[in-house]
C-alpha positions in Angstrom: -124.7 50.0 -213.6 -128.4 49.1 -214.4 -128.7 46.8 -217.5 -132.5 46.2 -217.0 -134.9 47.2 -219.7 -136.7 50.4 -219.2 -140.1 51.5 -220.4 -141.2 55.1 -220.8 -144.8 56.1 -221.2 -147.0 59.1 -221.1 -149.6 59.3 -218.4 -152.6 61.3 -218.7 -153.5 60.8 -215.3 -150.3 62.1 -213.9 -149.7 64.7 -216.8 -146.2 63.5 -217.3 -144.0 60.5 -218.2 -143.6 57.4 -216.0 -140.5 55.5 -216.5 -140.2 51.9 -215.1 -138.3 48.6 -215.2 -140.7 46.0 -216.4 -141.0 43.1 -214.0 -139.9 44.9 -210.9 -143.3 45.8 -209.2 -143.4 49.4 -208.0 -140.0 50.6 -209.3 -141.2 53.6 -211.3 -140.5 57.4 -211.4 -142.3 60.4 -212.9 -141.0 63.3 -214.9 -142.4 66.2 -216.9 -140.1 65.1 -219.7 -138.8 61.7 -220.8 -135.4 62.8 -219.7 -136.6 63.7 -216.3 -138.4 60.4 -215.8 -135.4 58.6 -216.8 -133.1 60.6 -214.6 -135.5 59.9 -211.6 -135.7 56.2 -212.5 -131.8 56.0 -212.4 -131.8 57.6 -208.8 -134.7 55.2 -207.7 -133.3 52.1 -209.1 -129.7 52.7 -207.8 -131.3 53.0 -204.4 -133.5 50.1 -204.8 -130.6 47.8 -206.0 -128.3 49.1 -203.2 -131.0 48.5 -200.6 -131.3 44.8 -201.9 -127.6 44.3 -201.8 -127.4 45.7 -198.1 -130.1 43.5 -197.1 -128.5 40.3 -198.7 -131.3 39.7 -201.1 -130.7 38.6 -204.6 -130.7 41.1 -207.3 -133.4 40.4 -210.1 -132.0 38.8 -213.1 -132.6 41.0 -216.0 -133.0 37.9 -218.1 -135.9 36.5 -216.0 -137.9 39.8 -215.8 -141.1 39.6 -217.8 -140.4 41.5 -221.0 -144.1 41.9 -221.7 -145.5 45.4 -220.8 -149.3 44.4 -221.3 -149.4 46.8 -224.3 -149.4 46.2 -227.9 -149.8 48.3 -230.9 -152.8 47.1 -233.0 -153.6 48.2 -236.5 -157.2 47.4 -238.2 -159.4 48.5 -240.9 -161.1 51.9 -240.2 -164.7 50.1 -240.5 -163.7 47.5 -237.7 -162.2 50.4 -235.5 -165.6 52.2 -235.8 -167.7 49.0 -235.3 -165.6 48.1 -232.2 -165.7 51.7 -230.8 -169.4 51.8 -231.1 -169.8 48.2 -229.6 -167.7 49.6 -226.6 -169.7 52.6 -226.3 -172.9 50.7 -226.2 -171.5 48.4 -223.4 -170.4 51.5 -221.6 -166.6 50.5 -221.6 -163.5 51.9 -223.2 -162.4 50.4 -226.5 -159.4 49.0 -224.8 -161.5 47.2 -222.2 -163.9 45.9 -224.9 -161.1 44.4 -227.2 -159.4 42.8 -224.1 -162.7 41.3 -223.2 -163.1 40.0 -226.6 -159.6 38.6 -226.7 -160.0 37.1 -223.3 -163.3 35.4 -224.2 -162.1 34.1 -227.4 -158.7 32.8 -225.7 -160.9 31.1 -222.7 -163.2 29.6 -225.3 -160.3 27.9 -227.2 -159.0 26.5 -224.1 -162.5 25.4 -223.1 -162.9 23.7 -226.5 -159.6 21.9 -226.1 -160.6 20.7 -222.7 -164.1 19.7 -224.0 -162.5 17.6 -226.9 -160.1 16.1 -224.3 -163.1 14.9 -222.1 -165.0 13.8 -225.3 -161.9 11.5 -226.2 -161.8 10.2 -222.4 -165.6 9.4 -222.7 -165.2 7.5 -225.9 -162.4 5.4 -224.5 -164.5 4.8 -221.2 -167.6 4.1 -223.4 -165.7 1.7 -225.5 -164.3 -0.1 -222.4 -167.7 -0.4 -220.7 -169.3 -1.8 -224.0 -166.4 -4.3 -224.1 -166.8 -5.1 -220.5 -170.5 -5.6 -220.9 -170.0 -7.9 -223.8 -167.5 -9.9 -222.0 -169.6 -10.1 -218.9 -172.8 -11.1 -221.2 -170.8 -13.8 -222.6 -169.6 -15.1 -219.4 -173.1 -15.1 -217.9 -174.4 -16.9 -220.9 -171.7 -19.5 -220.5 -172.3 -19.8 -216.9 -176.1 -20.4 -217.8 -175.2 -23.0 -220.3 -173.2 -25.0 -217.8 -176.0 -24.5 -215.3 -178.5 -25.9 -217.9 -176.0 -28.9 -218.6 -175.4 -29.5 -214.9 -179.2 -29.5 -214.1 -179.8 -31.6 -217.2 -177.3 -34.4 -215.8 -178.9 -34.0 -212.4 -182.4 -34.5 -213.8 -181.2 -37.7 -215.8 -179.7 -39.2 -212.8 -183.0 -39.1 -210.8 
């Protein structure tokens, strides 16, 4: 018996329902109705799991299969919906593609900001260390010069 999660979605492209087990690439079935798609998936998944057993390969663990379908239901104010739709149309892309691009850009931007902040902290530490080393080197050089002056002064007095 198959205990994996199942997703059933309508496909405009196929003009029917697609049933699939999320996380198992390529394991899906088509049906004109939900019931038919589910029945076809039962047959396909049974054959798939049987083939895995016969080949000695490990069955996928239902706990480890990615539970994310890549789809979410999103509610927003009508005005924002209209504005985003118009922008998507202006860009020549679907509303979905436009929203995904906005989210991706924002997510990437946040990650970049974090990396920039980390780099800034590292540069501040390096700058502080360089300034400290420069100060110490300057003091050491000054002391060497003083010793050299004393040494030259003693040498001149002997002559």
